[in-house]
C-alpha positions in Angstrom: 0.0 0.0 0.0 1.3 3.4 -1.0 0.5 6.1 1.6 -0.4 9.6 0.4 0.3 12.4 2.8 -3.3 12.4 4.1 -2.6 9.0 5.6 0.4 10.5 7.3 -1.8 13.3 8.7 -4.2 10.6 10.1 -1.3 8.7 11.7 0.2 11.9 13.2 -3.1 12.9 14.8 -3.6 9.4 16.3 -0.1 9.4 17.6 -0.6 12.7 19.3 -3.9 11.5 20.8 -1.8 8.7 22.3 -4.7 6.2 22.6 -6.8 8.7 24.6 -9.2 9.5 21.8 -11.0 7.5 19.1 -10.5 7.9 15.4 -13.7 9.8 15.2 -11.9 12.6 17.2 -9.4 12.8 14.3 -12.3 13.1 11.8 -14.0 15.9 13.8 -10.7 17.7 14.2 -9.8 17.8 10.6 -13.4 18.7 9.6 -13.3 21.6 12.1 -16.3 20.6 14.1 -17.3 23.6 16.3 -17.8 21.6 19.5 -16.1 22.4 22.8 -14.7 18.9 22.9 -13.1 19.1 19.5 -11.8 22.6 20.1 -10.4 21.5 23.4 -8.7 18.4 21.9 -7.0 20.5 19.2 -5.4 22.6 22.0 -4.6 19.9 24.5 -3.0 17.6 21.9 -1.2 20.3 20.0 -3.2 19.9 16.8 -4.5 23.4 16.4 -2.5 23.6 13.1 -4.7 21.0 11.5 -8.1 22.1 12.9 -10.6 22.5 10.1 -8.1 22.0 7.3 -10.3 19.3 5.6 -13.8 20.6 5.7 -14.9 18.6 2.7 -13.6 15.3 4.2 -16.3 12.6 3.9 -16.9 10.1 6.7 -16.9 7.1 4.4 -13.6 8.2 2.8 -12.0 8.7 6.2 -13.2 5.3 7.6 -12.0 3.6 4.4 -8.5 5.1 4.8 -8.4 4.1 8.5 -9.5 0.6 7.6 -6.7 0.3 5.0 -4.2 1.5 7.6 -5.4 -1.3 9.9 -5.3 -3.9 7.2 -1.8 -3.0 6.2 -0.5 -3.2 9.7 -0.1 0.5 10.6 -2.9 0.6 13.2 -4.2 -1.8 15.9 -6.8 -1.6 18.6 -5.5 -1.1 22.1 -7.0 -2.8 25.2 -9.2 0.2 25.6 -10.6 -0.4 22.0 -8.9 2.7 20.7 -6.6 2.8 17.6 -2.9 3.2 18.3 0.1 3.1 16.0 2.2 0.0 15.4 6.0 0.1 15.3 5.7 -0.1 11.5 3.6 3.1 11.6 6.0 4.8 14.0 8.9 4.2 11.6 6.9 5.3 8.6 5.7 8.5 10.3 9.2 9.4 11.5 10.7 8.9 8.1 8.1 10.8 6.2 8.0 13.8 8.6 11.7 14.0 8.6 11.7 14.6 4.8 8.3 16.3 4.6 7.4 17.9 7.9 4.1 19.5 8.5 4.5 23.2 7.4 5.2 25.4 10.4 2.9 28.3 9.6 -0.3 26.2 9.4 -2.8 27.5 11.9 -6.2 26.0 11.2 -7.8 27.0 14.5 -7.4 30.6 13.5 -7.2 30.8 9.7 -8.9 27.7 8.2 -12.3 29.3 7.6 -11.1 32.7 6.8 -8.3 31.3 4.6 -10.7 29.4 2.4 -12.9 32.4 1.8 -9.9 34.8 1.4 -8.6 32.6 -1.4 -11.9 32.4 -3.2 -12.2 36.2 -3.2 -8.6 36.6 -4.3 -8.9 34.1 -7.2 -12.0 35.8 -8.5 -10.5 39.3 -8.1 -7.4 38.2 -10.0 -9.4 36.7 -12.8 -11.6 39.8 -13.2 -8.6 42.2 -13.1 -6.6 40.0 -15.6 -9.5 40.0 -18.1 -10.1 43.7 -17.6 -6.5 44.5 -18.3 -6.6 42.3 -21.5 -9.8 43.9 -22.6 -11.8 40.7 -22.3 -15.3 40.6 -21.0 -16.5 37.1 -21.6 -15.4 34.4 -19.1 -16.8 31.9 -16.6 -16.2 33.0 -13.0 -13.6 30.8 -11.3 -16.0 30.3 -8.4 -19.7 29.6 -8.4 -20.1 30.9 -4.9 -22.6 33.7 -5.2 -21.7 35.3 -1.9 -18.1 35.6 -3.1 -19.2 37.0 -6.5 -21.4 39.6 -4.7 -18.6 40.5 -2.4 -16.1 41.0 -5.2 -18.5 43.2 -7.2 -19.2 45.3 -4.1 -15.4 45.6 -3.5 -14.8 47.0 -7.0 -17.7 49.4 -6.7 -16.7 50.9 -3.4 -12.9 51.0 -4.1 -11.5 54.5 -4.8 -9.0 52.9 -7.3 -9.9 51.9 -10.8 -9.3 48.3 -11.9 -6.0 49.1 -13.5 -4.7 50.6 -10.3 -6.1 47.7 -8.3 -4.4 45.3 -10.6 -1.0 46.9 -10.2 -1.5 47.3 -6.4 -2.6 43.7 -5.8 0.3 42.4 -7.9 2.8 44.4 -5.9 1.4 43.2 -2.5 1.3 39.6 -3.6 4.8 39.9 -5.0 6.0 41.3 -1.7 4.6 38.3 0.2 5.7 35.6 -2.2 9.3 36.8 -2.3 9.5 35.6 1.3 8.8 32.1 0.3 10.7 29.4 -1.7 10.3 29.3 -5.5 8.2 26.2 -5.2 5.8 27.7 -2.6 5.4 30.9 -4.6 4.7 28.8 -7.8 2.1 26.7 -6.0 0.3 30.0 -5.2 0.6 31.5 -8.7 -0.2 28.4 -10.7 -3.6 28.1 -9.0 -4.7 31.6 -10.2 -6.8 31.9 -13.3 -6.0 34.7 -15.7 -7.2 35.6 -19.2 -4.4 33.4 -20.6 -4.7 30.2 -18.5 -6.8 28.2 -16.1 -5.5 27.6 -12.6 -4.1 24.2 -11.8 -5.5 21.7 -9.4 -3.6 20.1 -6.5 -3.3 16.9 -8.6 -1.9 18.8 -11.6 0.5 20.7 -9.3 1.6 17.3 -7.8 2.4 16.0 -11.3 4.2 19.3 -12.2 6.4 19.2 -9.1 6.6 15.4 -8.8 5.1 15.7 -5.3 2.2 14.2 -3.4 -0.9 16.3 -4.1 -2.0 16.2 -0.4 1.4 17.6 0.6 1.1 20.3 -2.1 -2.2 21.3 -0.5 -0.7 21.7 2.9 2.2 23.7 1.6 -0.2 26.0 -0.2 -2.4 26.6 2.9 0.8 27.2 4.9 1.5 30.1 2.6 -2.0 31.4 2.9 -2.0 31.3 6.7 1.4 33.1 6.9 0.1 35.8 4.5 -3.0 36.2 6.6 -1.0 36.6 9.7 1.4 39.1 8.0 -1.5 41.1 6.7 -3.2 41.3 10.1 0.1 42.6 11.7 1.1 45.0 8.9 -2.2 46.4 7.7 -0.7 49.6 6.3 1.9 47.7 4.3 -0.8 45.5 2.6 -3.9 47.7 2.4 -5.5 45.8 -0.5 -5.0 42.3 0.8 -6.0 43.4 4.3 -9.3 44.9 2.9 -10.0 41.4 1.5 -9.8 39.8 5.0 -10.8 42.6 7.4 -14.3 41.2 7.8 -13.0 37.6 8.2 -10.3 37.9 10.9 -11.1 36.5 14.3 -8.3 36.2 16.8 -10.4 34.2 19.2 -13.1 32.4 17.2 -16.0 31.4 19.4 -19.2 29.7 18.3 -22.2 32.1 18.2 -23.8 30.3 21.1 -20.7 30.5 23.2 -20.4 34.2 22.5 -23.8 34.7 24.0 -22.8 32.8 27.1 -19.7 35.0 27.4 -21.8 38.1 27.4 -23.8 36.8 30.3 -20.7 35.8 32.2 -19.4 39.3 31.8 -22.6 40.6 33.4 -21.8 38.5 36.4 -24.3 35.7 35.8 -23.7 32.2 37.3 -23.7 29.1 35.2 -27.0 28.1 36.6 -28.5 31.5 35.8 -27.2 31.4 32.2 -28.6 27.9 31.7 -32.0 29.1 32.9 -31.9 32.3 30.9 -30.9 30.6 27.7 -33.0 27.4 28.2 -30.0 25.2 27.8 -28.5 22.3 29.8 -26.0 23.1 32.5 -23.5 20.9 30.7 -23.8 22.9 27.5 -23.0 26.1 29.4 -20.0 24.4 31.0 -18.8 23.4 27.5 -19.1 27.1 26.5 -17.0 28.2 29.5 -14.3 25.7 28.6 -14.3 26.9 25.0 -13.9 30.5 26.2 -11.0 29.6 28.4 -9.3 27.7 25.6 -9.5 30.7 23.2 -8.7 33.5 25.7 -5.9 32.9 28.2 -6.8 36.1 30.0 -10.3 34.8 30.8 -10.8 34.7 34.6 -12.6 31.5 35.6 -11.9 31.8 39.3 -15.6 32.0 39.9 -15.8 28.4 38.7 -12.5 27.1 39.9 -10.4 28.8 42.7 -6.7 29.3 42.1 -5.7 26.8 44.9 -7.9 24.1 43.5 -6.5 24.8 40.0 -3.0 24.2 41.3 -4.0 20.9 43.0 -5.6 19.6 39.8 -2.7 20.8 37.6 -0.1 19.0 39.7 -2.1 15.8 39.6 -2.5 16.1 35.8 1.3 16.6 35.4 2.0 13.7 37.8 -0.3 11.3 35.9 0.7 12.6 32.4 -2.7 12.0 31.0 -5.5 13.8 29.2 -8.2 11.4 30.4 -10.6 13.2 32.7 -11.8 10.1 34.5 -8.3 9.1 35.5 -7.6 12.5 37.0 -11.0 12.6 38.7 -10.5 9.3 40.4 -7.0 10.1 41.4 -8.3 13.2 43.2 -10.9 11.1 45.0 -13.7 12.7 43.1 -13.2 16.0 45.0 -13.5 18.0 41.7 -16.1 17.8 38.9 -15.3 17.0 35.3 -16.0 20.6 34.5 -13.4 21.9 36.9 -10.8 19.4 35.6 -11.5 20.4 32.0 -11.0 24.1 33.0 -7.6 23.1 34.6 -6.6 21.4 31.4 -7.1 24.7 29.5 -4.4 26.4 31.5 -1.7 23.7 31.1 
């Protein structure tokens, strides 16, 4: 069996979970499921870089890939009925990641959603400007996303620059970014753009062109996108056009809509019980929200839910046990603390 790089991603996630999470947790992580558990797992197991990087991943495809890894001796079930890596898989993973490490600027927890939308907008803008410059008016939009099409039309209408000026400005800003990357990384970006002269290449076509795994090409590309988004957010005046493409997308601490409502009530001094009653939600759901808030905001003060001295006790026990399993920690502390309090402690480690 020949592994593509996506198999390596699956193995890497399962290795980092260390037998403490099921394969379903990998699927939800890569899909970017907006649940407190998945968000918490991405932080606790140092997998934030891959969160939401495969939103189109199908359950059947994922399960088939995992089954193939089992049949080929890369995965086995532990005594806890959770998949773990075999020595064969450990060797494969070490070898592949040594030659093709996961790109360092990937940050799916922050940029996965905004990155996908940013690229759709940029592709369509580039296509429109290229055809305008060439005097061409007949072409099929590179994306069928009507929201993106409306956004781009509105962008051109409200801009103080004409399309020729926008074309030159956008080119200079992209060039400034791409000069910081390797020739291959820059080419992967450029070859995906559609102009009046050519159609953008797919990951598979880029893989053939560079004699590289298409899945690895994909991650190299999104690594560039995420680094560009980070640079634009830090240097807004240096990249005014690109920043204007993302200014309504950037979220430093992305919270689900429901969690944001809970946060507003916490800031008003409401207790968990009050919030559950006001919002007509289960107490456990509000607890999930509090954990999500703490994960995304290290400055969040949760002392009203877990006192500092209790936090220290739980933290020491977690470090002593070297586990992410709530039940093990709870039992070791003689059930003195709730699962909710232990989860909060995990967010500060």
